Backbone as ProteinMPNN parsed JSONL, in Angstrom:
{"seq_chain_A": "XXXXXXXXXXXXXXXXXXXXXXXXXXXXXXXXXXXXXXXXXXXXXXXXXXXXXXXXXXXXXXXXXXXXXXXXXXXXXXXXXXXXXXXXXXXXXXXXXXXXXXXXXXXXXXXXXXXXXXXXXXXXXXXXXXXXXXXXXXXXXXXXXXXXXXXXXXXXXXXXXXXXXXXXXXXXXXXXXXXXXXXXXXXXXXXXXXXXXX", "coords_chain_A": {"N_chain_A": [[7.506, 2.335, -5.551], [4.143, 1.337, -6.023], [1.147, 2.197, -7.633], [-2.317, 2.968, -8.419], [-4.068, 5.055, -8.399], [-5.085, 8.242, -7.088], [-2.923, 8.854, -5.449], [-2.502, 9.695, -2.774], [-1.462, 8.407, -0.475], [1.087, 7.889, -1.415], [2.041, 10.539, -1.546], [2.068, 11.198, 1.2], [4.069, 9.441, 2.103], [6.258, 10.15, 0.449], [6.609, 12.805, 1.286], [7.367, 12.345, 3.934], [9.788, 11.007, 3.515], [11.229, 13.093, 2.282], [11.348, 14.858, 4.421], [13.094, 13.612, 6.064], [12.137, 11.719, 7.807], [11.776, 9.112, 7.09], [14.287, 6.867, 6.609], [15.215, 6.438, 3.784], [15.067, 6.181, 0.177], [12.945, 6.947, -2.607], [12.948, 4.808, -5.175], [11.689, 4.242, -7.612], [8.567, 4.836, -9.261], [5.73, 3.121, -10.181], [2.913, 2.566, -12.291], [-0.221, 1.095, -13.214], [-2.023, 2.564, -14.531], [-2.285, 4.96, -16.908], [-2.73, 7.768, -16.706], [-2.617, 8.295, -13.972], [-2.856, 9.77, -10.696], [-0.722, 9.236, -8.963], [1.539, 8.942, -10.617], [1.715, 11.53, -11.659], [2.228, 13.008, -9.287], [4.713, 11.88, -8.613], [6.294, 12.674, -10.783], [6.223, 15.443, -10.445], [7.914, 15.615, -8.292], [10.273, 14.971, -9.43], [10.933, 12.265, -9.554], [11.749, 8.965, -10.764], [9.271, 7.753, -12.858], [6.863, 5.595, -14.173], [4.571, 4.311, -16.529], [3.156, 1.148, -16.921], [1.552, -0.939, -19.103], [-1.188, -2.925, -18.029], [-2.185, -5.197, -19.237], [-4.52, -7.779, -20.306], [-6.289, -8.472, -18.253], [-8.683, -7.618, -15.654], [-8.368, -7.478, -12.871], [-5.852, -8.33, -12.211], [-2.338, -8.49, -13.13], [-1.301, -9.314, -16.461], [0.85, -11.961, -17.804], [3.001, -10.832, -19.307], [2.937, -8.164, -18.473], [3.402, -8.495, -15.746], [6.04, -9.497, -15.817], [7.296, -7.199, -16.856], [6.872, -5.314, -14.807], [8.281, -6.569, -12.681], [10.886, -6.59, -13.763], [11.414, -3.803, -14.052], [11.39, -3.022, -11.366], [13.457, -4.614, -10.319], [15.603, -3.642, -11.852], [15.733, -1.089, -10.8], [16.727, -1.681, -8.39], [15.303, -2.105, -5.953], [14.629, -2.33, -2.426], [12.364, -2.593, -0.918], [8.936, -2.902, -1.652], [6.351, -0.697, -1.885], [2.971, -0.604, -1.784], [0.606, 1.627, -2.917], [-2.417, 2.152, -3.079], [-2.61, 0.362, -5.213], [-4.375, -1.348, -7.522], [-4.451, -4.034, -8.263], [-4.288, -7.557, -7.934], [-1.455, -9.171, -6.751], [0.463, -11.852, -7.985], [1.905, -15.225, -8.121], [4.801, -15.301, -9.508], [5.623, -12.639, -9.234], [5.301, -12.239, -6.453], [7.108, -14.157, -5.516], [9.511, -13.132, -6.471], [9.947, -10.956, -4.848], [9.72, -11.753, -2.177], [8.451, -11.312, 1.078], [9.013, -8.639, 1.019], [7.138, -6.773, 0.28], [4.744, -4.352, 0.978], [1.509, -3.188, 2.082], [-1.273, -0.928, 2.471], [-4.425, -1.11, 4.013], [-7.857, -0.162, 4.071], [-9.247, -0.972, 6.552], [-9.683, -2.669, 9.731], [-7.972, -5.275, 9.52], [-8.353, -8.796, 10.276], [-10.939, -8.124, 9.467], [-13.285, -7.158, 6.986], [-11.888, -7.475, 4.344], [-10.746, -6.901, 0.91], [-12.577, -5.004, -1.603], [-13.739, -1.61, -1.152], [-13.896, -1.414, 1.712], [-14.578, 0.369, 3.737], [-17.243, 0.911, 3.226], [-18.257, -1.64, 3.641], [-17.8, -1.834, 6.408], [-19.476, 0.203, 7.378], [-21.988, -0.699, 6.486], [-22.137, -3.011, 7.994], [-22.419, -2.095, 10.525], [-20.46, -1.651, 12.475], [-18.742, -0.114, 15.266], [-16.204, 0.794, 15.39], [-13.593, 1.161, 13.106], [-10.858, 1.269, 10.818], [-7.429, 1.328, 9.766], [-4.968, -0.815, 8.247], [-1.599, -1.741, 8.04], [0.184, -4.053, 6.214], [2.134, -6.988, 5.383], [2.403, -8.318, 2.08], [0.978, -11.202, 0.775], [0.03, -14.269, -0.907], [-2.689, -14.316, -0.458], [-5.843, -12.442, -0.314], [-5.479, -9.381, 1.024], [-4.284, -10.576, 3.265], [-1.811, -10.93, 4.487], [0.869, -10.886, 7.012], [0.266, -8.753, 9.774], [1.475, -5.521, 10.234], [0.988, -3.062, 11.588], [-1.779, -1.268, 13.083], [-4.382, 1.215, 12.979], [-6.993, 2.784, 14.69], [-10.248, 4.02, 13.799], [-13.058, 5.815, 14.717], [-16.479, 4.971, 14.048], [-18.939, 7.126, 13.229], [-22.305, 8.083, 14.17], [-23.559, 9.643, 12.244], [-22.124, 9.182, 9.972], [-21.291, 9.019, 6.506], [-20.468, 6.914, 3.702], [-18.495, 8.301, 2.353], [-17.554, 10.254, 4.234], [-16.548, 8.637, 6.276], [-14.592, 7.228, 4.855], [-12.823, 9.321, 4.243], [-11.79, 9.953, 6.8], [-10.54, 7.558, 7.435], [-8.599, 7.544, 5.441], [-7.028, 9.731, 6.337], [-5.984, 8.596, 8.667], [-4.481, 6.529, 7.511], [-2.487, 8.05, 6.283], [-0.973, 8.83, 8.426], [-0.203, 6.396, 9.646], [1.018, 4.727, 7.655], [3.524, 5.942, 6.684], [4.925, 5.794, 9.139], [5.182, 3.016, 9.548], [6.644, 2.223, 7.25], [9.003, 3.629, 7.742], [9.881, 2.313, 10.073], [10.415, -0.234, 9.044], [12.462, 0.44, 7.241], [14.404, 1.214, 9.049], [15.067, -1.179, 10.161], [13.556, -2.161, 12.27], [11.586, -4.025, 12.403], [10.529, -7.331, 12.818], [9.619, -10.505, 11.56], [7.785, -13.211, 12.664], [6.522, -16.024, 11.778], [3.119, -15.519, 11.538], [3.226, -13.32, 13.048], [4.215, -9.989, 13.648], [6.941, -8.409, 15.014], [7.829, -5.522, 16.746], [10.888, -4.097, 17.176], [12.075, -2.315, 19.683]], "CA_chain_A": [[6.119, 2.356, -5.123], [3.162, 0.979, -7.051], [-0.174, 2.746, -7.365], [-3.253, 3.06, -9.542], [-5.032, 6.141, -8.24], [-4.731, 9.645, -6.844], [-1.564, 8.902, -4.902], [-2.4, 10.437, -1.508], [-0.521, 7.711, 0.407], [2.406, 8.166, -1.978], [2.421, 11.895, -1.123], [2.402, 11.137, 2.627], [5.359, 8.762, 2.251], [7.281, 10.981, -0.197], [6.847, 13.955, 2.169], [8.112, 11.843, 5.094], [11.152, 10.777, 3.031], [11.846, 14.406, 2.07], [11.552, 15.483, 5.734], [14.064, 12.829, 6.816], [11.474, 10.848, 8.779], [11.986, 7.744, 6.597], [15.661, 6.808, 6.129], [15.199, 5.692, 2.519], [14.708, 7.002, -0.976], [12.002, 6.308, -3.524], [13.764, 4.466, -6.35], [10.877, 4.277, -8.831], [7.116, 4.781, -9.071], [5.117, 2.438, -11.322], [1.457, 2.513, -12.266], [-0.932, 0.387, -14.277], [-2.97, 3.542, -15.07], [-1.406, 5.922, -17.583], [-2.921, 9.152, -16.239], [-2.87, 8.229, -12.527], [-2.332, 10.841, -9.864], [0.561, 8.871, -8.358], [2.605, 9.26, -11.575], [1.821, 12.995, -11.705], [2.913, 13.436, -8.058], [6.111, 11.454, -8.693], [6.994, 13.527, -11.76], [6.385, 16.761, -9.805], [9.048, 15.502, -7.376], [11.415, 14.537, -10.24], [11.243, 10.861, -9.288], [11.479, 8.09, -11.911], [7.86, 7.347, -12.855], [6.63, 4.854, -15.419], [3.33, 3.564, -16.769], [3.312, -0.156, -17.559], [0.214, -1.463, -19.407], [-1.435, -4.101, -17.199], [-2.595, -6.366, -20.006], [-5.924, -8.016, -20.642], [-7.133, -8.798, -17.104], [-9.204, -6.457, -14.943], [-7.998, -7.44, -11.456], [-4.46, -8.743, -12.008], [-1.446, -8.232, -14.263], [-1.052, -10.504, -17.282], [2.23, -12.434, -17.643], [3.949, -9.857, -19.861], [2.944, -6.999, -17.579], [4.073, -8.905, -14.506], [7.487, -9.523, -16.1], [7.755, -5.817, -17.026], [6.91, -4.709, -13.466], [9.382, -7.176, -11.936], [12.156, -6.111, -14.336], [11.596, -2.385, -13.706], [11.719, -2.952, -9.93], [14.802, -5.177, -10.137], [16.562, -2.701, -12.437], [15.83, 0.049, -9.877], [17.367, -2.227, -7.193], [14.47, -1.785, -4.784], [14.694, -3.195, -1.253], [11.012, -2.743, -0.407], [7.89, -2.423, -2.559], [5.26, -0.098, -1.131], [1.766, -0.472, -2.594], [-0.156, 2.811, -2.513], [-3.608, 2.155, -3.917], [-2.404, -0.453, -6.418], [-5.658, -2.06, -7.543], [-4.33, -5.351, -8.892], [-3.807, -8.62, -7.061], [-0.142, -9.666, -7.163], [0.442, -13.318, -8.017], [3.072, -16.076, -7.965], [6.174, -14.922, -9.851], [5.889, -11.327, -8.64], [5.475, -12.43, -5.005], [8.345, -14.92, -5.292], [10.662, -12.268, -6.771], [10.132, -9.97, -3.771], [9.083, -12.369, -1.006], [8.684, -10.64, 2.355], [9.484, -7.254, 0.794], [6.032, -5.988, -0.281], [3.792, -3.922, 2.005], [0.286, -2.544, 1.589], [-2.173, -0.38, 3.491], [-5.807, -1.479, 3.708], [-8.735, 0.698, 4.853], [-10.069, -1.597, 7.593], [-8.893, -3.393, 10.722], [-7.928, -6.671, 9.084], [-8.92, -9.484, 9.117], [-12.305, -7.697, 9.117], [-13.564, -6.389, 5.771], [-10.889, -7.462, 3.262], [-11.303, -6.663, -0.425], [-12.898, -3.661, -2.076], [-14.668, -0.708, -0.461], [-14.044, -1.939, 3.069], [-15.252, 1.369, 4.573], [-18.68, 0.674, 3.027], [-18.552, -2.89, 4.342], [-17.848, -1.53, 7.845], [-20.684, 1.004, 7.615], [-23.139, -1.587, 6.298], [-22.149, -4.017, 9.054], [-22.79, -1.428, 11.766], [-19.408, -1.628, 13.497], [-18.544, 1.182, 15.927], [-14.802, 1.161, 15.189], [-12.885, 0.541, 11.985], [-9.533, 1.871, 10.797], [-6.569, 0.916, 8.655], [-3.972, -1.84, 8.565], [-0.439, -1.91, 7.168], [0.501, -5.484, 6.28], [2.931, -7.584, 4.32], [1.574, -8.884, 1.02], [1.207, -12.591, 0.405], [-0.831, -14.715, -2.003], [-4.093, -14.111, -0.115], [-6.375, -11.088, -0.478], [-5.35, -8.625, 2.281], [-4.149, -11.653, 4.244], [-0.445, -11.057, 4.992], [1.152, -10.551, 8.409], [-0.103, -7.367, 10.096], [2.578, -4.734, 10.794], [0.395, -2.175, 12.581], [-3.15, -0.845, 12.792], [-4.84, 2.445, 13.636], [-8.451, 2.765, 14.749], [-11.051, 5.188, 13.42], [-14.433, 5.583, 15.166], [-17.574, 5.131, 13.09], [-19.901, 8.041, 13.837], [-23.7, 7.792, 13.828], [-23.97, 10.375, 11.037], [-21.147, 8.952, 8.905], [-21.581, 8.468, 5.183], [-19.31, 6.164, 3.202], [-17.458, 9.268, 1.976], [-16.943, 10.88, 5.411], [-15.762, 7.608, 6.95], [-13.424, 6.955, 4.014], [-11.876, 10.439, 4.405], [-11.098, 9.841, 8.09], [-9.634, 6.407, 7.331], [-7.458, 8.036, 4.644], [-6.181, 10.552, 7.209], [-5.266, 7.653, 9.532], [-3.478, 5.866, 6.665], [-1.387, 8.983, 6.014], [-0.134, 8.824, 9.632], [0.301, 5.058, 9.958], [1.852, 4.1, 6.61], [4.922, 6.397, 6.761], [5.529, 5.292, 10.378], [5.528, 1.607, 9.329], [7.73, 2.157, 6.253], [10.211, 4.094, 8.437], [10.327, 1.243, 10.971], [11.015, -1.278, 8.199], [13.729, 0.973, 6.721], [15.374, 1.256, 10.164], [15.317, -2.543, 10.634], [12.89, -2.319, 13.566], [10.481, -4.978, 12.235], [10.892, -8.74, 12.636], [8.436, -11.324, 11.303], [7.859, -14.577, 13.18], [5.274, -16.633, 11.318], [2.132, -14.478, 11.221], [3.378, -12.231, 14.008], [5.237, -8.977, 13.385], [7.469, -7.873, 16.267], [8.51, -4.214, 16.662], [12.074, -4.085, 18.04], [12.242, -0.914, 20.146]], "C_chain_A": [[5.224, 2.03, -6.305], [1.815, 1.574, -6.672], [-1.004, 2.843, -8.624], [-4.07, 4.346, -9.52], [-4.434, 7.503, -8.001], [-3.346, 9.822, -6.245], [-1.431, 9.628, -3.575], [-1.475, 9.736, -0.507], [0.913, 7.854, -0.1], [2.903, 9.523, -1.496], [2.841, 11.89, 0.35], [3.776, 10.507, 2.841], [6.481, 9.588, 1.633], [7.622, 12.197, 0.662], [7.661, 13.532, 3.395], [9.565, 11.533, 4.721], [11.884, 12.112, 2.902], [12.175, 15.1, 3.394], [12.566, 14.712, 6.594], [13.453, 11.898, 7.85], [11.564, 9.378, 8.373], [13.397, 7.69, 6.017], [15.773, 5.935, 4.876], [14.988, 6.684, 1.39], [13.763, 6.212, -1.863], [12.735, 6.08, -4.837], [12.977, 4.61, -7.645], [9.402, 4.22, -8.432], [6.517, 4.189, -10.339], [3.608, 2.455, -11.169], [0.927, 1.728, -13.45], [-1.973, 1.289, -14.937], [-2.168, 4.725, -15.613], [-1.518, 7.339, -17.025], [-3.198, 9.214, -14.739], [-2.235, 9.412, -11.806], [-0.969, 10.525, -9.297], [1.721, 9.173, -9.307], [2.809, 10.768, -11.671], [2.574, 13.516, -10.479], [4.399, 13.071, -8.102], [6.898, 12.352, -9.64], [7.195, 14.935, -11.218], [7.598, 16.771, -8.885], [10.321, 15.035, -8.101], [11.885, 13.125, -9.888], [10.979, 10.034, -10.548], [10.054, 7.545, -11.821], [7.525, 6.736, -14.205], [5.262, 4.188, -15.416], [3.683, 2.251, -17.45], [1.913, -0.706, -17.824], [-0.022, -2.779, -18.667], [-1.823, -5.357, -17.963], [-4.097, -6.559, -19.997], [-6.849, -8.275, -19.449], [-7.54, -7.538, -16.346], [-8.64, -6.337, -13.524], [-6.573, -7.903, -11.169], [-3.646, -8.363, -13.234], [-1.367, -9.49, -15.124], [0.441, -10.841, -17.21], [3.257, -11.44, -18.155], [4.073, -8.639, -18.954], [3.677, -7.322, -16.284], [5.584, -8.924, -14.693], [8.049, -8.111, -16.206], [7.854, -5.098, -15.674], [8.107, -5.245, -12.681], [10.719, -6.652, -12.444], [12.423, -4.66, -13.955], [12.004, -2.228, -12.238], [13.109, -3.514, -9.655], [15.871, -4.248, -10.696], [16.785, -1.488, -11.53], [16.45, -0.368, -8.537], [16.595, -1.892, -5.911], [14.676, -2.807, -3.663], [13.303, -3.521, -0.727], [10.04, -2.193, -1.441], [6.722, -1.962, -1.705], [4.077, 0.082, -2.082], [0.956, 0.699, -2.05], [-1.375, 2.908, -3.429], [-3.407, 1.426, -5.227], [-3.547, -1.455, -6.486], [-5.607, -3.404, -8.276], [-3.758, -6.344, -7.899], [-2.471, -9.112, -7.616], [-0.102, -11.178, -6.987], [1.848, -13.907, -7.94], [4.448, -15.523, -8.235], [6.55, -13.582, -9.241], [6.171, -11.496, -7.143], [6.769, -13.173, -4.696], [9.583, -14.04, -5.508], [10.975, -11.312, -5.616], [9.541, -10.477, -2.442], [9.475, -11.656, 0.287], [9.091, -9.182, 2.232], [8.416, -6.374, 0.143], [5.081, -5.642, 0.86], [2.63, -3.178, 1.362], [-0.433, -1.912, 2.77], [-3.595, -0.681, 3.041], [-6.742, -0.688, 4.62], [-9.749, -0.037, 5.732], [-9.114, -2.202, 8.611], [-8.931, -4.869, 10.339], [-7.789, -7.581, 10.298], [-10.368, -9.114, 8.789], [-12.293, -6.917, 7.807], [-12.395, -6.318, 4.781], [-11.569, -7.131, 1.93], [-11.67, -5.21, -0.66], [-13.875, -2.931, -1.168], [-14.947, -1.157, 0.968], [-14.694, -0.933, 4.017], [-16.766, 1.244, 4.43], [-19.104, -0.613, 3.723], [-18.709, -2.632, 5.842], [-19.123, -0.779, 8.199], [-21.933, 0.12, 7.521], [-23.272, -2.604, 7.433], [-22.527, -3.422, 10.412], [-21.734, -1.441, 12.852], [-19.246, -0.216, 14.057], [-17.125, 1.696, 15.749], [-14.298, 0.434, 13.947], [-11.496, 1.171, 11.977], [-8.75, 1.457, 9.581], [-5.495, -0.024, 9.17], [-2.84, -1.757, 7.552], [0.016, -3.359, 7.342], [1.445, -5.882, 5.162], [1.988, -8.251, 3.327], [1.987, -10.332, 0.789], [0.187, -12.985, -0.66], [-2.319, -14.54, -1.703], [-4.533, -12.677, -0.362], [-6.336, -10.395, 0.885], [-5.136, -9.576, 3.461], [-2.768, -11.758, 4.882], [-0.302, -10.609, 6.435], [0.949, -9.056, 8.66], [1.069, -6.672, 10.791], [2.053, -3.804, 11.881], [-1.003, -1.778, 12.122], [-3.448, 0.463, 13.521], [-6.362, 2.479, 13.572], [-9.046, 4.105, 14.331], [-12.475, 4.918, 13.906], [-15.419, 5.754, 14.015], [-18.653, 5.963, 13.786], [-21.313, 7.748, 13.342], [-24.127, 8.457, 12.521], [-23.004, 10.172, 9.872], [-21.823, 8.517, 7.61], [-20.358, 7.657, 4.776], [-18.158, 7.119, 2.909], [-16.768, 9.857, 3.211], [-16.075, 9.873, 6.178], [-14.479, 7.318, 6.171], [-12.382, 8.062, 4.165], [-11.096, 10.323, 5.707], [-10.158, 8.637, 8.112], [-8.397, 6.801, 6.529], [-6.494, 8.847, 5.505], [-5.363, 9.663, 8.148], [-4.178, 6.92, 8.744], [-2.255, 6.745, 6.477], [-0.473, 9.152, 7.231], [0.568, 7.476, 9.802], [1.304, 4.541, 8.94], [3.294, 4.607, 6.645], [5.646, 5.877, 8.009], [5.996, 3.842, 10.195], [6.679, 1.462, 8.339], [9.048, 2.599, 6.895], [10.763, 3.004, 9.345], [10.981, 0.105, 10.194], [12.383, -0.814, 7.703], [14.813, 1.01, 7.801], [15.68, -0.133, 10.722], [14.663, -2.847, 11.967], [11.745, -3.349, 13.532], [11.054, -6.379, 12.052], [9.604, -9.538, 12.465], [8.693, -12.736, 11.812], [6.531, -15.258, 12.855], [4.302, -15.551, 10.89], [2.316, -13.241, 12.097], [4.51, -11.3, 13.607], [5.641, -8.356, 14.715], [8.179, -6.548, 15.981], [9.652, -4.229, 17.661], [12.327, -2.632, 18.447], [13.469, -0.816, 21.012]], "O_chain_A": [[5.513, 2.401, -7.443], [1.387, 1.468, -5.522], [-0.487, 2.808, -9.74], [-4.701, 4.692, -10.519], [-3.43, 7.884, -8.604], [-2.674, 10.82, -6.503], [-0.353, 10.135, -3.266], [-0.767, 10.411, 0.24], [1.849, 7.932, 0.696], [4.055, 9.65, -1.082], [3.847, 12.5, 0.712], [4.558, 10.982, 3.664], [7.549, 9.715, 2.231], [8.787, 12.581, 0.759], [8.539, 14.268, 3.843], [10.473, 11.768, 5.519], [13.02, 12.249, 3.357], [13.155, 15.838, 3.485], [12.861, 15.115, 7.72], [14.169, 11.345, 8.685], [11.441, 8.494, 9.22], [13.688, 8.384, 5.043], [16.347, 4.846, 4.907], [14.761, 7.872, 1.619], [13.773, 4.982, -1.873], [13.099, 7.03, -5.53], [13.521, 5.045, -8.66], [9.04, 3.638, -7.409], [6.759, 4.686, -11.439], [3.085, 2.37, -10.057], [1.524, 1.694, -14.526], [-2.722, 0.839, -15.804], [-1.462, 5.403, -14.866], [-0.51, 8.032, -16.887], [-3.933, 10.09, -14.281], [-1.228, 9.971, -12.242], [-0.135, 11.418, -9.152], [2.779, 9.614, -8.859], [3.945, 11.236, -11.754], [3.457, 14.364, -10.607], [5.246, 13.859, -7.68], [8.027, 12.745, -9.343], [8.218, 15.562, -11.492], [8.241, 17.807, -8.713], [11.327, 14.737, -7.458], [13.08, 12.83, -9.919], [10.081, 10.364, -11.321], [9.68, 6.944, -10.814], [7.861, 7.291, -15.251], [4.853, 3.58, -14.428], [4.419, 2.235, -18.436], [1.154, -0.922, -16.88], [0.843, -3.656, -18.674], [-1.797, -6.457, -17.41], [-4.855, -5.631, -19.718], [-8.069, -8.295, -19.614], [-6.843, -6.523, -16.383], [-8.453, -5.228, -13.024], [-6.13, -7.874, -10.021], [-4.201, -7.962, -14.257], [-1.367, -10.603, -14.599], [1.215, -10.087, -16.62], [4.281, -11.223, -17.508], [5.172, -8.147, -18.701], [4.472, -6.522, -15.79], [6.327, -8.433, -13.843], [9.144, -7.84, -15.712], [8.809, -4.362, -15.429], [8.86, -4.473, -12.086], [11.592, -6.306, -11.647], [13.543, -4.321, -13.574], [12.856, -1.403, -11.908], [13.858, -2.957, -8.852], [16.929, -4.081, -10.088], [17.88, -0.927, -11.491], [16.672, 0.467, -7.66], [17.175, -1.452, -4.918], [14.872, -3.995, -3.92], [13.082, -4.591, -0.16], [10.286, -1.145, -2.037], [6.173, -2.724, -0.909], [4.164, 0.823, -3.061], [0.657, 0.753, -0.857], [-1.372, 3.642, -4.418], [-3.968, 1.821, -6.249], [-3.679, -2.313, -5.613], [-6.607, -3.85, -8.839], [-2.859, -6.02, -7.123], [-2.362, -9.43, -8.801], [-0.567, -11.716, -5.981], [2.833, -13.201, -7.726], [5.207, -15.291, -7.294], [7.678, -13.407, -8.778], [7.154, -10.966, -6.627], [7.452, -12.855, -3.722], [10.583, -14.189, -4.806], [12.123, -10.909, -5.428], [8.939, -9.712, -1.688], [10.654, -11.426, 0.559], [9.47, -8.554, 3.221], [8.735, -5.355, -0.471], [4.662, -6.518, 1.616], [2.742, -2.622, 0.269], [-0.233, -2.305, 3.919], [-3.938, -0.535, 1.868], [-6.466, -0.55, 5.811], [-10.949, 0.232, 5.672], [-7.903, -2.249, 8.397], [-9.807, -5.615, 10.776], [-7.16, -7.181, 11.278], [-10.968, -9.734, 7.912], [-11.394, -6.114, 7.559], [-11.958, -5.225, 4.418], [-12.795, -7.086, 1.836], [-11.147, -4.305, -0.009], [-14.718, -3.539, -0.509], [-16.103, -1.266, 1.378], [-15.304, -1.337, 5.007], [-17.498, 1.446, 5.399], [-20.176, -0.677, 4.324], [-19.634, -3.145, 6.473], [-19.775, -1.084, 9.197], [-22.82, 0.189, 8.373], [-24.379, -3.008, 7.789], [-22.907, -4.146, 11.332], [-22.054, -1.264, 14.027], [-19.58, 0.762, 13.388], [-16.862, 2.885, 15.931], [-14.549, -0.757, 13.764], [-11.001, 1.57, 13.031], [-9.307, 1.257, 8.501], [-5.158, -0.032, 10.354], [-3.083, -1.708, 6.347], [0.21, -3.833, 8.461], [1.544, -5.209, 4.136], [0.901, -8.696, 3.695], [3.166, -10.648, 0.629], [-0.452, -12.116, -1.252], [-3.135, -14.612, -2.622], [-3.703, -11.798, -0.592], [-7.071, -10.775, 1.797], [-5.732, -9.401, 4.524], [-2.57, -12.607, 5.75], [-1.221, -10.028, 7.013], [1.389, -8.211, 7.88], [1.589, -7.158, 11.795], [2.61, -3.76, 12.978], [-1.364, -1.925, 10.955], [-2.84, 0.771, 14.546], [-6.95, 2.232, 12.519], [-8.435, 5.163, 14.487], [-13.054, 3.893, 13.547], [-15.215, 6.578, 13.124], [-19.207, 5.551, 14.805], [-21.501, 7.232, 12.24], [-24.948, 7.916, 11.78], [-23.058, 10.911, 8.889], [-22.79, 7.756, 7.617], [-19.325, 7.713, 5.443], [-16.998, 6.807, 3.174], [-15.542, 9.952, 3.245], [-15.0, 10.219, 6.667], [-13.407, 7.179, 6.761], [-11.185, 7.779, 4.211], [-9.889, 10.562, 5.734], [-9.099, 8.688, 8.737], [-7.277, 6.437, 6.89], [-5.279, 8.67, 5.414], [-4.19, 9.937, 8.399], [-3.076, 6.714, 9.254], [-1.123, 6.261, 6.504], [0.675, 9.571, 7.086], [1.769, 7.416, 10.066], [2.332, 3.977, 9.315], [4.216, 3.793, 6.636], [6.833, 5.558, 7.952], [7.086, 3.483, 10.641], [7.591, 0.666, 8.562], [10.094, 2.01, 6.624], [11.974, 2.787, 9.389], [11.985, -0.455, 10.635], [13.35, -1.575, 7.738], [15.998, 0.857, 7.503], [16.47, -0.257, 11.658], [15.15, -3.691, 12.72], [11.028, -3.518, 14.518], [11.951, -6.592, 11.235], [8.612, -9.277, 13.147], [9.68, -13.374, 11.447], [5.543, -15.089, 13.57], [4.6, -14.757, 9.998], [1.636, -12.233, 11.906], [5.61, -11.739, 13.271], [4.8, -7.842, 15.452], [9.023, -6.465, 15.088], [9.422, -4.358, 18.863], [12.751, -1.82, 17.625], [13.793, 0.265, 21.503]]}, "name": "protein", "num_of_chains": 1, "seq": "XXXXXXXXXXXXXXXXXXXXXXXXXXXXXXXXXXXXXXXXXXXXXXXXXXXXXXXXXXXXXXXXXXXXXXXXXXXXXXXXXXXXXXXXXXXXXXXXXXXXXXXXXXXXXXXXXXXXXXXXXXXXXXXXXXXXXXXXXXXXXXXXXXXXXXXXXXXXXXXXXXXXXXXXXXXXXXXXXXXXXXXXXXXXXXXXXXXXXX"}
């Protein structure tokens, strides 16, 4: 798993793994932020956790950092990379090394409101429903094939913070469910369409 922040989606997935709801194990947790919550949560669970300096860019990994991330993931023999609040855009060599094996959760109903602070975008736009999306990662920004979505109503008295909290709660339900389905081989991708084999 890769993350940059508090690690609440990591906790939801790690708890689901521990409870036997996801038939997989977390091989390694990597972060581009040395004192991130996700690394602290991983270490509390005695999981391999490593900080890798991201390099000189603000929104992506530099070449050395990218190589270090790829090597750490390959050495850990990962089958799937789960992004949990990883705040860097993944580029060419990284995507090619793990093509079709990287998933992310985004706090909107994609393709609406990609990019940063999508809950604020939704509030500013005046939509009545938003939510979260679990999707495969490709070279676009929040543009990969959609695995599943969960809706969250936008209330008249919502602030950016209250809406974001409810979207987070939806993410914590949806993301483990999607990772479990992938681990069980219940997901097939046909072009841009993701089919759930039930």
